[in-house]
N, C-alpha and C positions, 0 to 999 in steps of 0.2 A: 737784491735791487740792481736794476740796470746800471751799468756805468755812465750810459748816455743820460740818465736822469737819476741824479745822485739823491736828490732830496724831494719830499712830497710836495713842498711848495713850488718846486720846479714844473712838476707834472701839473699841478693846478693851473700854474701860469700857461702851460702849452694848450690845456683845456680851454682858457679864457680866450687864447688867440684864435682856435679852430671856431669857437662858438661865435665869436665876433666876426671872423672872415666869411662864416656860413650866413651870418645875418646880413653882411654888405653885399653878398653875392645876390641873395634873394631881392634885395631892395634895388639894386642894380639891372640884374637881368631878368626878373621874375619868371623863374623856371615853371612855375605853377602853370602858365599859360601853353606849355608844351603838352600838358596832360589832357588839355581841350581840343587840342588840333587833329587833323584826320590822318596824322602819319600812321597811326596804327592799322588803317585801311590796308598798307603794304604788306601786312604779316598775317598770317593765319591766326585765329584766336590761342592756339597752343603757343604761340610764340610772342603775340602782342599783349596778352594777359600777365606774363610773368616779366616782360620787359616795362609795362605800365606800373606793376606790383613793386619793382626796383626804382624806378623814377620816383614814385609815391613815398617809398620810405626813406630815399635820399632827401626830398623835400621836407618830409616832416621832421628829420633830424636836423634840417636847417631853419626849422621854425615856421614853416609854411603851414597856416591852418589847415587841419584836417578838414572840417565840413566844407572848404572850397574842392579839396582833393576828391571827396566823396561824391559830390555834385557832379564833378568832371567824370569820375569813374563810371556814374550812373549815365551820363549824357554819351559817352562814348562807347560803352560796351553793353548797355542795358543793365537790367535789375540783377539777372543771374551771375553773369561774368563779371559784372562791375563789383558786385558785393565779394567775389572771389579775390578779384584784384586788390579792393580797397582793404580787406582783412588782411590778406597778404604782406601789402605794403605797410600796414599798419604795425603788424609783429615784427617786419623788419626794421622799419624806423625806430621801434621802441627798443631793439635789441641793440642798434648801432648806438642810440643814446645811452642805454643801460652799460654797454660795453664802454664807452668812453667816459663815462661818470665812475665806474668802479676802478678802472685802470689808471685815471689821471686824477681824479678828484677825491675818491674815498679817505686815503690816508691823511690828507691835508685838512679836510673839511670836518671829519668826526670829530675832533678835540674841539671844534669851534661851536658845535651846536649847542645853542642856548634858547633860553624861552619856553614858556608852558606848550604852546603848539607845537613847536619843532620836536621838542623831546618826545612828546606823546605821540607824534605821527612816527619818529623814528622807532619807537617802542614797539608800536601795532605792527609796522612793516618787518621788523626784526623778529617778532615771536609768531605772528600771524601773517606770513607775506601773502599767500595765496587769497584768503579772504579780504584781506586789506585792499590789495590791489584790485581784487574782483569789484568790490565796492566803490573805488575810485573810477573804475572804468565805466560801471553801470550809471552812476550819478556823476554827469560831467561836469562837477563844480570846480575841479582843479584841472589847470590846463595840462595837456597831454604833456609838453616837454618838461614842465615842472615836476609832474608825477615821475616820469621816467628818471630825472638826475636826483630825486628826493629817495627814489627807491634804490638807486645806484648807491648813494652815500650810506643807506642803510645796511644791515646784515640779511636783506631779503635774497633767497636764492635764485639763480637764474631759471630753473624750471617753473617753479610759482610763479615767478613774475611773467614769463613769456605765456604760459597756459593762461592765468588770470587774464592777461591782455587780450588774447586771442577769442576767449569767450565772453569777455565783459563789454568788449567794443562792438560786438555784433548787432543788438538792438538799435543803438543810436546810428552806426555806420549804415544799417540796412535802411533806416528811415532817410537818410540823406541820399544815399545811391538811389533809392525809388522815387525820391523827389527830382533828382536829376534825370532819371530814365524817363519820368512822365510831365517834364516841366513844359513840354510842347503843348500839353492838354491840362491847365492849370484848374479846370473844372472838373476833372476826372476824379473818380473815387480813390484811384492809388495815391494821386498826390495830395488831396486833401486829407487823406489817413496819414500820410508820411508827414505833412505839414503839422497836424494835430498832434502827433506823436511828439514831434519835434518841440512844439510849443508845451506842451504838458511836461516832458523831461526837464526842459529848461526851468520852468516855474518850479518844480520839485526840486532842482538841484539848488536853486537859489534859497528856497525855504528851509531846506536841510542846513546849508550853509550858514543862514542868519540864526538858526535855532544853536548850532554848535557854536557860534561866536558868541551868542549871548550867554549860553551855559559858562564857557571859558571865561569870559570878562566878569563874572561876578566871583569877587574874593572868596576863598573857601572860608566857612564859618561866618560870613557877613550877616546872615540871616538870623543867626542866634549868636552874636558876639557875648562873650562873657562879661558881667559886670564886675567892676572892681568892687572888692568886699570893703566895707567902711572899717576903718580902723577905731576903736574907741578907747579911749584913754581913760584910766581911772587910777584911783589911788588905793594900793593894798591897805586892808585894816586889818589889824592884829587884834585878837580877842584880849 
């Protein structure tokens, strides 16, 4: 253990300070506005796209909503390069959050895991990291930052987490990027298709979340609760 951080709770305190500072910076400076400005026009695409991806990743690590960033990526670069920048920034932001959570929060938070939902999610992420993260990314019912830190506290590996993030975020990210690229023509087929996909995926995510919550909310064995056996008293007769 590092001598500068001798206890897990001190690492967790540092993580909390970093996250609060990031949230305050977002509220004060609104860095997401930089992603929609024309500063990228001063660079060739080979330079502007990686710079945008880095800014995107840092913004997601600071809790800037990804849909806004995806729309900005499409508006700035168009569908093709915008998707490349958005997916790259998504993976980078997930890696930053996962690394911070794993280094500063895992040892302090794992002993505190309580509740059926939390324990079930931890078990799934620890045993089936790739498919669990992939499902969370495809169905955007869990906030991006929350999924990153929950996976970091679990025993999910780096490679399954990043690979599932890169693959699972493509459909939803592509829809937002395409919507941003075609926002100037709201009646175009591209915009209508992307908007329809966003709406349908949101409804499906809400339905899945409600169904799982309903299932977990029913106590085990409540449907067929065992009934108490009546006690019959009697007098033993002797022949």
